[in-house]
LOVEXDREN-476270 format. One record per residue (C-alpha): residue number from 0; x negated, y negated, z. Coordinates in pm, 1 decimal. Each point is the difference from the previous one (the first is absolute). Layout:
// residues N
node tivex NUM c1 X c2 Y c3 Z $
...
END
This chain:
// residues 420
node tivex 0 c1 -832.3 c2 -561.1 c3 2713.5 $
node tivex 1 c1 258.9 c2 217.0 c3 -176.4 $
node tivex 2 c1 -120.8 c2 260.1 c3 -244.9 $
node tivex 3 c1 226.0 c2 54.0 c3 -300.3 $
node tivex 4 c1 -48.8 c2 287.4 c3 -246.4 $
node tivex 5 c1 138.9 c2 -47.3 c3 -347.9 $
node tivex 6 c1 60.1 c2 285.4 c3 -236.9 $
node tivex 7 c1 -214.7 c2 -91.7 c3 -303.0 $
node tivex 8 c1 -289.1 c2 118.7 c3 -205.6 $
node tivex 9 c1 -224.6 c2 -291.6 c3 106.2 $
node tivex 10 c1 10.4 c2 -341.0 c3 161.8 $
node tivex 11 c1 -3.0 c2 -304.3 c3 -235.7 $
node tivex 12 c1 -356.1 c2 -82.1 c3 86.3 $
node tivex 13 c1 -156.2 c2 345.7 c3 -31.3 $
node tivex 14 c1 -225.6 c2 25.1 c3 -298.2 $
node tivex 15 c1 91.8 c2 312.9 c3 -198.1 $
node tivex 16 c1 -162.7 c2 72.1 c3 -331.3 $
node tivex 17 c1 167.9 c2 149.4 c3 -305.3 $
node tivex 18 c1 -146.6 c2 329.4 c3 92.0 $
node tivex 19 c1 142.3 c2 -19.2 c3 350.8 $
node tivex 20 c1 341.4 c2 -65.0 c3 -159.9 $
node tivex 21 c1 -41.5 c2 299.3 c3 -233.5 $
node tivex 22 c1 -129.8 c2 267.6 c3 238.8 $
node tivex 23 c1 129.7 c2 -106.4 c3 345.8 $
node tivex 24 c1 361.8 c2 -96.3 c3 -84.1 $
node tivex 25 c1 -44.2 c2 -338.1 c3 156.2 $
node tivex 26 c1 292.2 c2 -145.5 c3 -185.9 $
node tivex 27 c1 241.9 c2 289.3 c3 30.0 $
node tivex 28 c1 -8.9 c2 47.9 c3 -375.9 $
node tivex 29 c1 111.9 c2 -352.1 c3 -86.1 $
node tivex 30 c1 -161.9 c2 -332.5 c3 77.5 $
node tivex 31 c1 349.7 c2 -145.5 c3 55.4 $
node tivex 32 c1 3.8 c2 177.4 c3 336.5 $
node tivex 33 c1 -267.3 c2 -237.7 c3 123.9 $
node tivex 34 c1 224.4 c2 -302.8 c3 -75.5 $
node tivex 35 c1 278.7 c2 63.3 c3 256.9 $
node tivex 36 c1 -240.5 c2 116.4 c3 272.8 $
node tivex 37 c1 -205.8 c2 -316.8 c3 -70.0 $
node tivex 38 c1 301.1 c2 -196.4 c3 100.9 $
node tivex 39 c1 38.9 c2 184.2 c3 329.2 $
node tivex 40 c1 -364.9 c2 -50.8 c3 72.1 $
node tivex 41 c1 28.1 c2 -377.4 c3 -50.4 $
node tivex 42 c1 315.7 c2 -25.0 c3 212.9 $
node tivex 43 c1 -145.5 c2 190.5 c3 295.3 $
node tivex 44 c1 -364.8 c2 -118.7 c3 1.7 $
node tivex 45 c1 4.7 c2 -236.0 c3 290.0 $
node tivex 46 c1 -277.1 c2 -94.9 c3 252.5 $
node tivex 47 c1 167.5 c2 230.3 c3 258.1 $
node tivex 48 c1 30.9 c2 297.8 c3 -226.3 $
node tivex 49 c1 -234.0 c2 258.0 c3 -143.4 $
node tivex 50 c1 146.7 c2 132.6 c3 -325.8 $
node tivex 51 c1 -142.6 c2 306.3 c3 -171.9 $
node tivex 52 c1 76.8 c2 230.9 c3 -286.9 $
node tivex 53 c1 83.3 c2 367.1 c3 69.6 $
node tivex 54 c1 -134.2 c2 104.8 c3 -345.1 $
node tivex 55 c1 315.5 c2 208.0 c3 -43.8 $
node tivex 56 c1 -81.2 c2 228.7 c3 290.3 $
node tivex 57 c1 364.6 c2 18.2 c3 115.8 $
node tivex 58 c1 88.9 c2 197.8 c3 -314.5 $
node tivex 59 c1 -207.6 c2 297.7 c3 114.8 $
node tivex 60 c1 51.0 c2 220.7 c3 304.8 $
node tivex 61 c1 -198.9 c2 -169.8 c3 274.7 $
node tivex 62 c1 -169.6 c2 194.2 c3 281.6 $
node tivex 63 c1 105.4 c2 -50.8 c3 364.6 $
node tivex 64 c1 -324.5 c2 -183.8 c3 49.9 $
node tivex 65 c1 71.2 c2 -245.9 c3 -285.9 $
node tivex 66 c1 350.8 c2 -62.0 c3 137.2 $
node tivex 67 c1 -133.0 c2 -55.8 c3 351.6 $
node tivex 68 c1 -250.6 c2 -250.6 c3 -132.9 $
node tivex 69 c1 272.0 c2 -202.1 c3 -171.3 $
node tivex 70 c1 215.6 c2 2.4 c3 309.7 $
node tivex 71 c1 -289.3 c2 -108.4 c3 215.0 $
node tivex 72 c1 -141.8 c2 -271.2 c3 -223.4 $
node tivex 73 c1 284.7 c2 -137.0 c3 -211.2 $
node tivex 74 c1 304.8 c2 -200.7 c3 90.4 $
node tivex 75 c1 206.3 c2 26.6 c3 -317.3 $
node tivex 76 c1 7.3 c2 195.9 c3 -332.7 $
node tivex 77 c1 147.3 c2 -179.9 c3 -302.0 $
node tivex 78 c1 95.8 c2 197.2 c3 -305.4 $
node tivex 79 c1 60.8 c2 -198.0 c3 -322.8 $
node tivex 80 c1 119.5 c2 230.9 c3 -283.5 $
node tivex 81 c1 97.1 c2 -19.2 c3 -363.0 $
node tivex 82 c1 255.8 c2 227.9 c3 -158.7 $
node tivex 83 c1 -79.2 c2 282.1 c3 243.6 $
node tivex 84 c1 345.3 c2 161.3 c3 -23.6 $
node tivex 85 c1 -91.6 c2 209.5 c3 -301.2 $
node tivex 86 c1 -29.9 c2 363.4 c3 -92.4 $
node tivex 87 c1 -372.1 c2 49.5 c3 68.8 $
node tivex 88 c1 0.7 c2 -156.2 c3 348.3 $
node tivex 89 c1 160.1 c2 278.3 c3 204.5 $
node tivex 90 c1 -324.4 c2 142.2 c3 146.2 $
node tivex 91 c1 -135.3 c2 -346.7 c3 78.9 $
node tivex 92 c1 327.8 c2 -89.0 c3 184.7 $
node tivex 93 c1 -27.6 c2 328.3 c3 199.8 $
node tivex 94 c1 -365.8 c2 -82.4 c3 96.6 $
node tivex 95 c1 79.9 c2 -364.1 c3 87.0 $
node tivex 96 c1 302.7 c2 108.4 c3 207.3 $
node tivex 97 c1 -201.1 c2 257.4 c3 192.1 $
node tivex 98 c1 -267.5 c2 -265.6 c3 77.4 $
node tivex 99 c1 238.2 c2 -272.3 c3 93.9 $
node tivex 100 c1 187.1 c2 221.3 c3 241.5 $
node tivex 101 c1 -322.2 c2 41.0 c3 195.4 $
node tivex 102 c1 -71.0 c2 -373.2 c3 14.6 $
node tivex 103 c1 93.4 c2 -203.0 c3 305.0 $
node tivex 104 c1 -31.1 c2 -345.9 c3 -167.0 $
node tivex 105 c1 249.1 c2 -188.3 c3 -225.3 $
node tivex 106 c1 3.9 c2 122.3 c3 -360.5 $
node tivex 107 c1 173.3 c2 -236.0 c3 -246.5 $
node tivex 108 c1 72.7 c2 50.8 c3 -369.9 $
node tivex 109 c1 -24.1 c2 -337.0 c3 -173.3 $
node tivex 110 c1 151.0 c2 47.0 c3 -346.3 $
node tivex 111 c1 83.4 c2 332.3 c3 -153.8 $
node tivex 112 c1 183.1 c2 81.3 c3 -324.1 $
node tivex 113 c1 171.9 c2 282.0 c3 -187.0 $
node tivex 114 c1 -110.9 c2 128.4 c3 -338.9 $
node tivex 115 c1 283.2 c2 88.3 c3 -233.8 $
node tivex 116 c1 83.4 c2 -30.3 c3 -371.8 $
node tivex 117 c1 167.0 c2 -318.2 c3 -105.3 $
node tivex 118 c1 295.6 c2 189.0 c3 -148.8 $
node tivex 119 c1 53.4 c2 194.2 c3 331.5 $
node tivex 120 c1 122.4 c2 -297.9 c3 186.7 $
node tivex 121 c1 101.2 c2 102.9 c3 355.3 $
node tivex 122 c1 -7.1 c2 370.6 c3 -75.4 $
node tivex 123 c1 -300.6 c2 127.8 c3 194.3 $
node tivex 124 c1 61.2 c2 367.2 c3 -54.6 $
node tivex 125 c1 -330.9 c2 29.4 c3 -183.9 $
node tivex 126 c1 -171.5 c2 -58.6 c3 336.1 $
node tivex 127 c1 169.9 c2 283.4 c3 186.0 $
node tivex 128 c1 -328.5 c2 188.4 c3 12.9 $
node tivex 129 c1 -140.8 c2 -259.7 c3 245.3 $
node tivex 130 c1 315.3 c2 -57.8 c3 204.4 $
node tivex 131 c1 -105.9 c2 186.1 c3 306.8 $
node tivex 132 c1 -357.6 c2 -141.7 c3 -1.2 $
node tivex 133 c1 130.5 c2 -353.2 c3 -51.6 $
node tivex 134 c1 235.1 c2 42.2 c3 298.9 $
node tivex 135 c1 -288.5 c2 119.8 c3 213.8 $
node tivex 136 c1 -210.0 c2 -301.6 c3 -94.6 $
node tivex 137 c1 270.6 c2 -261.6 c3 45.3 $
node tivex 138 c1 112.6 c2 152.5 c3 333.3 $
node tivex 139 c1 -351.5 c2 -6.2 c3 129.2 $
node tivex 140 c1 -50.7 c2 -361.8 c3 -95.6 $
node tivex 141 c1 329.3 c2 -112.0 c3 149.3 $
node tivex 142 c1 -97.3 c2 165.9 c3 327.7 $
node tivex 143 c1 -301.5 c2 -233.7 c3 2.3 $
node tivex 144 c1 147.6 c2 -325.1 c3 -134.5 $
node tivex 145 c1 310.3 c2 -224.2 c3 -0.7 $
node tivex 146 c1 79.3 c2 42.7 c3 -366.7 $
node tivex 147 c1 -141.9 c2 88.3 c3 -341.6 $
node tivex 148 c1 -47.7 c2 -255.9 c3 -274.5 $
node tivex 149 c1 88.4 c2 114.8 c3 -344.9 $
node tivex 150 c1 -81.7 c2 -151.6 c3 -334.8 $
node tivex 151 c1 362.1 c2 -56.1 c3 -93.3 $
node tivex 152 c1 360.7 c2 113.0 c3 -0.9 $
node tivex 153 c1 -59.9 c2 321.7 c3 -194.7 $
node tivex 154 c1 -226.8 c2 131.1 c3 271.0 $
node tivex 155 c1 250.6 c2 -110.7 c3 263.3 $
node tivex 156 c1 264.0 c2 204.8 c3 -171.4 $
node tivex 157 c1 -232.7 c2 301.8 c3 -27.7 $
node tivex 158 c1 -79.0 c2 -9.3 c3 379.0 $
node tivex 159 c1 355.6 c2 -56.6 c3 113.4 $
node tivex 160 c1 93.9 c2 292.0 c3 -230.7 $
node tivex 161 c1 -236.4 c2 210.6 c3 198.2 $
node tivex 162 c1 195.3 c2 -79.8 c3 312.2 $
node tivex 163 c1 -200.9 c2 -285.4 c3 150.2 $
node tivex 164 c1 205.3 c2 -292.9 c3 154.9 $
node tivex 165 c1 0.5 c2 -320.6 c3 -201.7 $
node tivex 166 c1 -111.2 c2 -208.6 c3 294.2 $
node tivex 167 c1 -329.5 c2 189.2 c3 20.9 $
node tivex 168 c1 -90.1 c2 -98.3 c3 -360.6 $
node tivex 169 c1 -31.6 c2 -338.3 c3 -166.1 $
node tivex 170 c1 -115.3 c2 -106.9 c3 -350.6 $
node tivex 171 c1 -303.5 c2 -223.8 c3 17.8 $
node tivex 172 c1 -137.7 c2 36.0 c3 -350.1 $
node tivex 173 c1 -368.4 c2 41.1 c3 -66.8 $
node tivex 174 c1 -237.9 c2 -168.7 c3 249.3 $
node tivex 175 c1 -223.5 c2 -107.4 c3 -288.3 $
node tivex 176 c1 241.1 c2 -282.4 c3 -75.7 $
node tivex 177 c1 -59.5 c2 -143.5 c3 348.7 $
node tivex 178 c1 -381.9 c2 12.6 c3 -16.8 $
node tivex 179 c1 -37.9 c2 -381.7 c3 19.6 $
node tivex 180 c1 314.9 c2 -87.5 c3 186.9 $
node tivex 181 c1 346.7 c2 -111.3 c3 -107.8 $
node tivex 182 c1 -81.7 c2 -225.2 c3 -290.9 $
node tivex 183 c1 -83.1 c2 122.4 c3 -348.2 $
node tivex 184 c1 -93.4 c2 -271.0 c3 -244.1 $
node tivex 185 c1 -27.8 c2 102.1 c3 -361.1 $
node tivex 186 c1 -191.7 c2 -221.0 c3 -237.8 $
node tivex 187 c1 191.7 c2 -156.2 c3 -281.1 $
node tivex 188 c1 41.2 c2 241.6 c3 -294.9 $
node tivex 189 c1 -233.2 c2 -117.6 c3 -271.7 $
node tivex 190 c1 -58.0 c2 285.6 c3 -238.0 $
node tivex 191 c1 -93.2 c2 32.1 c3 -361.1 $
node tivex 192 c1 -156.7 c2 290.9 c3 -190.1 $
node tivex 193 c1 -353.0 c2 -137.8 c3 93.2 $
node tivex 194 c1 75.3 c2 5.3 c3 371.3 $
node tivex 195 c1 -172.7 c2 239.7 c3 240.3 $
node tivex 196 c1 257.4 c2 255.8 c3 106.0 $
node tivex 197 c1 -7.2 c2 315.8 c3 207.8 $
node tivex 198 c1 147.8 c2 323.9 c3 -129.0 $
node tivex 199 c1 80.0 c2 306.2 c3 202.1 $
node tivex 200 c1 161.7 c2 332.3 c3 -100.8 $
node tivex 201 c1 119.1 c2 330.0 c3 145.3 $
node tivex 202 c1 -10.2 c2 347.2 c3 -149.3 $
node tivex 203 c1 332.3 c2 72.0 c3 172.1 $
node tivex 204 c1 210.1 c2 -243.5 c3 -204.0 $
node tivex 205 c1 182.5 c2 51.8 c3 -330.9 $
node tivex 206 c1 -148.8 c2 -20.6 c3 -344.3 $
node tivex 207 c1 182.7 c2 -311.9 c3 -90.6 $
node tivex 208 c1 -187.6 c2 -180.4 c3 278.5 $
node tivex 209 c1 -330.6 c2 133.3 c3 -127.3 $
node tivex 210 c1 94.3 c2 -130.1 c3 -345.1 $
node tivex 211 c1 85.9 c2 -338.1 c3 145.7 $
node tivex 212 c1 -330.0 c2 -20.0 c3 192.6 $
node tivex 213 c1 -189.9 c2 58.5 c3 -324.3 $
node tivex 214 c1 187.1 c2 -295.2 c3 -147.6 $
node tivex 215 c1 -113.2 c2 -208.3 c3 303.3 $
node tivex 216 c1 -359.3 c2 120.2 c3 -58.3 $
node tivex 217 c1 17.1 c2 -91.3 c3 -369.0 $
node tivex 218 c1 142.1 c2 -344.8 c3 61.3 $
node tivex 219 c1 -212.9 c2 -120.2 c3 291.1 $
node tivex 220 c1 -362.9 c2 13.2 c3 -106.4 $
node tivex 221 c1 -143.4 c2 -105.5 c3 336.8 $
node tivex 222 c1 169.0 c2 274.0 c3 205.6 $
node tivex 223 c1 -144.0 c2 189.2 c3 295.5 $
node tivex 224 c1 132.5 c2 345.8 c3 61.6 $
node tivex 225 c1 21.0 c2 101.4 c3 367.6 $
node tivex 226 c1 29.1 c2 381.8 c3 51.8 $
node tivex 227 c1 71.5 c2 124.0 c3 342.5 $
node tivex 228 c1 -28.0 c2 377.4 c3 11.0 $
node tivex 229 c1 -310.5 c2 184.0 c3 111.3 $
node tivex 230 c1 -1.9 c2 197.4 c3 -326.0 $
node tivex 231 c1 -8.9 c2 -327.6 c3 -187.8 $
node tivex 232 c1 -293.2 c2 -115.5 c3 210.7 $
node tivex 233 c1 -172.0 c2 323.9 c3 -105.6 $
node tivex 234 c1 58.2 c2 -92.0 c3 -362.9 $
node tivex 235 c1 -153.2 c2 -345.6 c3 44.2 $
node tivex 236 c1 -283.9 c2 114.3 c3 220.4 $
node tivex 237 c1 -95.1 c2 331.2 c3 -158.0 $
node tivex 238 c1 179.3 c2 13.1 c3 -334.4 $
node tivex 239 c1 217.9 c2 299.0 c3 87.9 $
node tivex 240 c1 336.0 c2 -10.2 c3 -174.0 $
node tivex 241 c1 311.3 c2 -15.7 c3 217.8 $
node tivex 242 c1 170.9 c2 311.6 c3 -137.5 $
node tivex 243 c1 265.2 c2 181.2 c3 198.4 $
node tivex 244 c1 361.5 c2 94.4 c3 -18.6 $
node tivex 245 c1 115.5 c2 -360.0 c3 62.8 $
node tivex 246 c1 -190.0 c2 -144.8 c3 -298.2 $
node tivex 247 c1 28.2 c2 289.8 c3 -246.8 $
node tivex 248 c1 307.9 c2 -143.9 c3 -176.5 $
node tivex 249 c1 -90.3 c2 -358.7 c3 42.5 $
node tivex 250 c1 -202.9 c2 -68.0 c3 -311.3 $
node tivex 251 c1 -1.7 c2 -383.2 c3 48.2 $
node tivex 252 c1 -121.1 c2 14.7 c3 361.4 $
node tivex 253 c1 -367.1 c2 -104.7 c3 32.8 $
node tivex 254 c1 -175.4 c2 312.0 c3 132.2 $
node tivex 255 c1 -311.6 c2 43.4 c3 -207.2 $
node tivex 256 c1 -323.6 c2 -208.0 c3 8.8 $
node tivex 257 c1 33.2 c2 -53.8 c3 -379.1 $
node tivex 258 c1 323.1 c2 -193.1 c3 54.0 $
node tivex 259 c1 -32.9 c2 -377.8 c3 -75.1 $
node tivex 260 c1 111.9 c2 -67.7 c3 356.4 $
node tivex 261 c1 -335.9 c2 150.6 c3 106.7 $
node tivex 262 c1 -253.1 c2 -6.2 c3 -278.5 $
node tivex 263 c1 57.6 c2 -371.1 c3 -66.2 $
node tivex 264 c1 -75.4 c2 -83.6 c3 368.4 $
node tivex 265 c1 351.2 c2 -116.2 c3 88.7 $
node tivex 266 c1 45.2 c2 228.0 c3 305.6 $
node tivex 267 c1 -91.2 c2 -75.1 c3 360.6 $
node tivex 268 c1 42.1 c2 232.2 c3 300.5 $
node tivex 269 c1 -8.4 c2 -181.7 c3 330.6 $
node tivex 270 c1 -154.5 c2 148.8 c3 303.2 $
node tivex 271 c1 188.2 c2 -196.8 c3 268.2 $
node tivex 272 c1 333.5 c2 -175.9 c3 38.1 $
node tivex 273 c1 -155.5 c2 -344.7 c3 77.2 $
node tivex 274 c1 -220.9 c2 5.8 c3 -311.1 $
node tivex 275 c1 304.5 c2 95.9 c3 -214.9 $
node tivex 276 c1 199.2 c2 -289.7 c3 147.2 $
node tivex 277 c1 -278.9 c2 -248.3 c3 -59.9 $
node tivex 278 c1 -41.9 c2 100.6 c3 -363.4 $
node tivex 279 c1 376.8 c2 -28.9 c3 -56.4 $
node tivex 280 c1 -22.1 c2 -366.1 c3 80.2 $
node tivex 281 c1 -190.5 c2 -55.5 c3 -324.2 $
node tivex 282 c1 278.1 c2 144.0 c3 -217.0 $
node tivex 283 c1 300.7 c2 -167.5 c3 -148.5 $
node tivex 284 c1 240.4 c2 294.3 c3 -16.8 $
node tivex 285 c1 26.6 c2 367.1 c3 90.3 $
node tivex 286 c1 217.4 c2 257.5 c3 -180.6 $
node tivex 287 c1 53.0 c2 379.7 c3 60.1 $
node tivex 288 c1 183.7 c2 283.2 c3 170.7 $
node tivex 289 c1 -223.1 c2 27.2 c3 316.3 $
node tivex 290 c1 151.9 c2 -145.9 c3 311.5 $
node tivex 291 c1 -307.0 c2 -115.4 c3 171.9 $
node tivex 292 c1 -152.9 c2 -81.7 c3 -336.7 $
node tivex 293 c1 278.6 c2 -262.7 c3 -15.1 $
node tivex 294 c1 2.6 c2 -97.3 c3 369.2 $
node tivex 295 c1 -372.8 c2 -77.8 c3 37.8 $
node tivex 296 c1 21.8 c2 -279.4 c3 -258.1 $
node tivex 297 c1 314.0 c2 -133.3 c3 169.6 $
node tivex 298 c1 -155.2 c2 -39.3 c3 343.6 $
node tivex 299 c1 -299.9 c2 -154.2 c3 -176.2 $
node tivex 300 c1 237.1 c2 -264.7 c3 -155.7 $
node tivex 301 c1 2.8 c2 138.7 c3 -355.8 $
node tivex 302 c1 334.6 c2 63.9 c3 -173.6 $
node tivex 303 c1 67.0 c2 369.9 c3 -59.4 $
node tivex 304 c1 248.8 c2 215.4 c3 -183.7 $
node tivex 305 c1 59.2 c2 345.8 c3 148.9 $
node tivex 306 c1 152.6 c2 265.4 c3 -219.2 $
node tivex 307 c1 216.4 c2 203.6 c3 234.5 $
node tivex 308 c1 -24.7 c2 365.9 c3 -91.0 $
node tivex 309 c1 153.8 c2 193.0 c3 294.8 $
node tivex 310 c1 206.1 c2 -25.5 c3 321.5 $
node tivex 311 c1 -296.7 c2 -82.6 c3 221.6 $
node tivex 312 c1 -79.8 c2 -303.3 c3 -218.4 $
node tivex 313 c1 359.0 c2 -105.3 c3 -51.8 $
node tivex 314 c1 68.9 c2 -14.1 c3 373.8 $
node tivex 315 c1 -306.9 c2 -214.6 c3 50.7 $
node tivex 316 c1 52.2 c2 -242.8 c3 -287.3 $
node tivex 317 c1 358.9 c2 -50.5 c3 114.1 $
node tivex 318 c1 -87.2 c2 -33.1 c3 369.2 $
node tivex 319 c1 -269.9 c2 -259.4 c3 -64.6 $
node tivex 320 c1 171.9 c2 -166.8 c3 -301.7 $
node tivex 321 c1 -311.5 c2 58.8 c3 -205.6 $
node tivex 322 c1 -20.1 c2 -96.1 c3 -368.2 $
node tivex 323 c1 65.4 c2 322.3 c3 -184.1 $
node tivex 324 c1 157.1 c2 168.2 c3 -296.4 $
node tivex 325 c1 150.0 c2 347.9 c3 -17.4 $
node tivex 326 c1 -214.6 c2 253.6 c3 -188.8 $
node tivex 327 c1 287.4 c2 55.1 c3 -246.6 $
node tivex 328 c1 35.4 c2 -370.0 c3 -80.8 $
node tivex 329 c1 -358.0 c2 -74.0 c3 -126.4 $
node tivex 330 c1 66.2 c2 141.9 c3 -347.0 $
node tivex 331 c1 279.6 c2 -257.3 c3 -59.4 $
node tivex 332 c1 -263.2 c2 -277.3 c3 -27.5 $
node tivex 333 c1 -190.9 c2 -15.0 c3 -327.0 $
node tivex 334 c1 -157.8 c2 -333.2 c3 107.5 $
node tivex 335 c1 -204.0 c2 32.6 c3 315.3 $
node tivex 336 c1 17.7 c2 -372.2 c3 71.2 $
node tivex 337 c1 380.7 c2 27.9 c3 -16.3 $
node tivex 338 c1 -12.6 c2 274.4 c3 268.1 $
node tivex 339 c1 -230.1 c2 -212.6 c3 218.2 $
node tivex 340 c1 230.3 c2 -300.3 c3 -30.1 $
node tivex 341 c1 296.6 c2 211.9 c3 105.0 $
node tivex 342 c1 -149.2 c2 91.8 c3 336.2 $
node tivex 343 c1 93.4 c2 -185.7 c3 323.2 $
node tivex 344 c1 -323.1 c2 -40.8 c3 192.1 $
node tivex 345 c1 161.8 c2 -214.0 c3 278.6 $
node tivex 346 c1 186.1 c2 275.8 c3 193.7 $
node tivex 347 c1 -289.7 c2 129.9 c3 207.2 $
node tivex 348 c1 -105.3 c2 -350.9 c3 98.8 $
node tivex 349 c1 354.4 c2 -83.6 c3 118.9 $
node tivex 350 c1 67.2 c2 321.9 c3 196.7 $
node tivex 351 c1 -344.7 c2 83.1 c3 146.0 $
node tivex 352 c1 40.2 c2 -228.1 c3 305.3 $
node tivex 353 c1 319.2 c2 172.7 c3 116.1 $
node tivex 354 c1 -148.3 c2 347.3 c3 -72.8 $
node tivex 355 c1 -312.8 c2 -98.4 c3 185.2 $
node tivex 356 c1 200.3 c2 -109.0 c3 302.0 $
node tivex 357 c1 175.4 c2 332.7 c3 12.1 $
node tivex 358 c1 -334.6 c2 178.4 c3 -35.5 $
node tivex 359 c1 -141.2 c2 -192.3 c3 296.9 $
node tivex 360 c1 308.9 c2 89.5 c3 202.5 $
node tivex 361 c1 -63.1 c2 363.9 c3 -82.3 $
node tivex 362 c1 -368.6 c2 -27.5 c3 113.2 $
node tivex 363 c1 112.6 c2 -169.0 c3 321.1 $
node tivex 364 c1 261.9 c2 263.2 c3 81.9 $
node tivex 365 c1 -269.8 c2 264.0 c3 -39.8 $
node tivex 366 c1 -244.2 c2 -194.0 c3 220.0 $
node tivex 367 c1 -260.8 c2 -47.4 c3 -279.2 $
node tivex 368 c1 -234.2 c2 -291.2 c3 81.3 $
node tivex 369 c1 -48.2 c2 -229.6 c3 -299.6 $
node tivex 370 c1 -128.7 c2 -339.3 c3 -108.8 $
node tivex 371 c1 336.0 c2 -131.9 c3 -102.8 $
node tivex 372 c1 127.9 c2 -61.3 c3 356.4 $
node tivex 373 c1 139.8 c2 -322.8 c3 137.5 $
node tivex 374 c1 -350.1 c2 -94.2 c3 114.6 $
node tivex 375 c1 -135.9 c2 -162.0 c3 -320.6 $
node tivex 376 c1 -352.8 c2 -5.6 c3 151.0 $
node tivex 377 c1 -45.4 c2 372.0 c3 -30.8 $
node tivex 378 c1 -328.3 c2 51.5 c3 -190.7 $
node tivex 379 c1 7.2 c2 224.5 c3 -304.8 $
node tivex 380 c1 -301.7 c2 225.7 c3 36.7 $
node tivex 381 c1 68.2 c2 132.4 c3 -349.2 $
node tivex 382 c1 -36.8 c2 -351.5 c3 -149.5 $
node tivex 383 c1 -314.3 c2 -57.9 c3 197.1 $
node tivex 384 c1 -148.9 c2 323.8 c3 -134.3 $
node tivex 385 c1 122.1 c2 -75.4 c3 -349.5 $
node tivex 386 c1 -185.1 c2 -329.1 c3 -11.3 $
node tivex 387 c1 -332.3 c2 177.3 c3 43.8 $
node tivex 388 c1 77.0 c2 323.9 c3 -184.2 $
node tivex 389 c1 -201.7 c2 114.0 c3 -296.9 $
node tivex 390 c1 228.9 c2 235.2 c3 -199.0 $
node tivex 391 c1 -118.0 c2 247.2 c3 -250.8 $
node tivex 392 c1 50.9 c2 -96.3 c3 -366.0 $
node tivex 393 c1 276.7 c2 184.9 c3 -197.3 $
node tivex 394 c1 -106.4 c2 299.7 c3 -211.0 $
node tivex 395 c1 -37.1 c2 -58.6 c3 -377.7 $
node tivex 396 c1 35.9 c2 284.9 c3 -252.6 $
node tivex 397 c1 -298.1 c2 227.6 c3 -33.5 $
node tivex 398 c1 -24.5 c2 -112.6 c3 -364.7 $
node tivex 399 c1 -136.4 c2 -336.5 c3 119.5 $
node tivex 400 c1 -289.8 c2 156.6 c3 203.8 $
node tivex 401 c1 -366.1 c2 -43.6 c3 -81.2 $
node tivex 402 c1 -203.3 c2 332.4 c3 -1.0 $
node tivex 403 c1 -126.0 c2 -90.1 c3 344.7 $
node tivex 404 c1 346.3 c2 -60.9 c3 141.5 $
node tivex 405 c1 132.9 c2 318.0 c3 -166.3 $
node tivex 406 c1 -272.2 c2 198.2 c3 169.1 $
node tivex 407 c1 77.7 c2 -152.5 c3 341.9 $
node tivex 408 c1 368.2 c2 83.7 c3 -37.9 $
node tivex 409 c1 -55.6 c2 358.2 c3 -96.2 $
node tivex 410 c1 -267.4 c2 62.3 c3 266.9 $
node tivex 411 c1 222.5 c2 -141.1 c3 277.9 $
node tivex 412 c1 313.8 c2 174.6 c3 -119.7 $
node tivex 413 c1 -141.6 c2 349.6 c3 -44.6 $
node tivex 414 c1 -206.4 c2 -26.5 c3 320.7 $
node tivex 415 c1 318.9 c2 -60.4 c3 198.1 $
node tivex 416 c1 181.8 c2 276.4 c3 -186.8 $
node tivex 417 c1 -281.7 c2 230.5 c3 84.8 $
node tivex 418 c1 36.8 c2 -78.0 c3 369.8 $
node tivex 419 c1 372.0 c2 94.1 c3 -17.1 $
END
């Protein structure tokens, strides 16, 4: 039996509480990180494989004993990433490169993107501070794999600009779109202002988007707000306001427990990718500037509108032909229903089979065993576990708690903080 290690905060079937998420960095700061790793788990969980999470260990300098154990017990290390080519990732790249260079097993990057401002286009000079560390990381990975899979064309341009040959890099998009195979079947759009809709938001987008999201909130009375950041979970769970430099000038961004998004019990924070996907099936539409906040409903079959706010999102929505609108365009629509009717929801359904076929070719070239092979009788261990799984309920805002529940939350939270 092959053992595969996947870079992730947790496996899809581990039960991690809200406190685990808050004090142990289980989700890497954003629950969206569990969505693309969830896809890799499902693809590789076969009867002849043991698939485990590394709990982000590769990002730290590992001892010789830890490296020896990986070399002796594992057959492959898979690294799914988000927009890792960004300013604050230099030290992590250095650590991962050092660790990978000591590994004797295949190490494959399955999806990685570049973070850049939308207006910067193909000018990546803002990332010069991580140039050397990015080169170290990519070189180490290519020494252990056939090629690297990027999220799109922008990241391909970034890496070829660093001097890497084009034939060692291929855009594959985000693995989350391939979670359930080649076919995406969106339910027929049937939305009015009484419909249940999902809303997501990001503190990193522009004020015109925040203004638009407030209009969405005001129009759709039966909305559910799905925050993704750990600091937002802390607001829901413990009532601590999300106040930092990124939110200081964003007056319309929901960051305080007194906000209607929270104190009227409209917010839900999911503690696993599968439970988030399942809930999304009950919604009629999703709107917002979070990538995975828009993708989760899509793979669940629910129409979604993604507001593209930067290069990393633009390369993904274009690669996957996702239903989207540019952040600067939302203000042109005074009628929300008019905006919704202007969106083409069919593109992702048309193009996903071809993108999926390219993705499978990438997996095959890197020797990654998966359930999507020519043998259609390969059992999905993920699906078998899913059928019997008992996932934790999403977190509601602290304002909904009974005195007893409030006491339990505070006791658990401060007990774990004390241990740290």
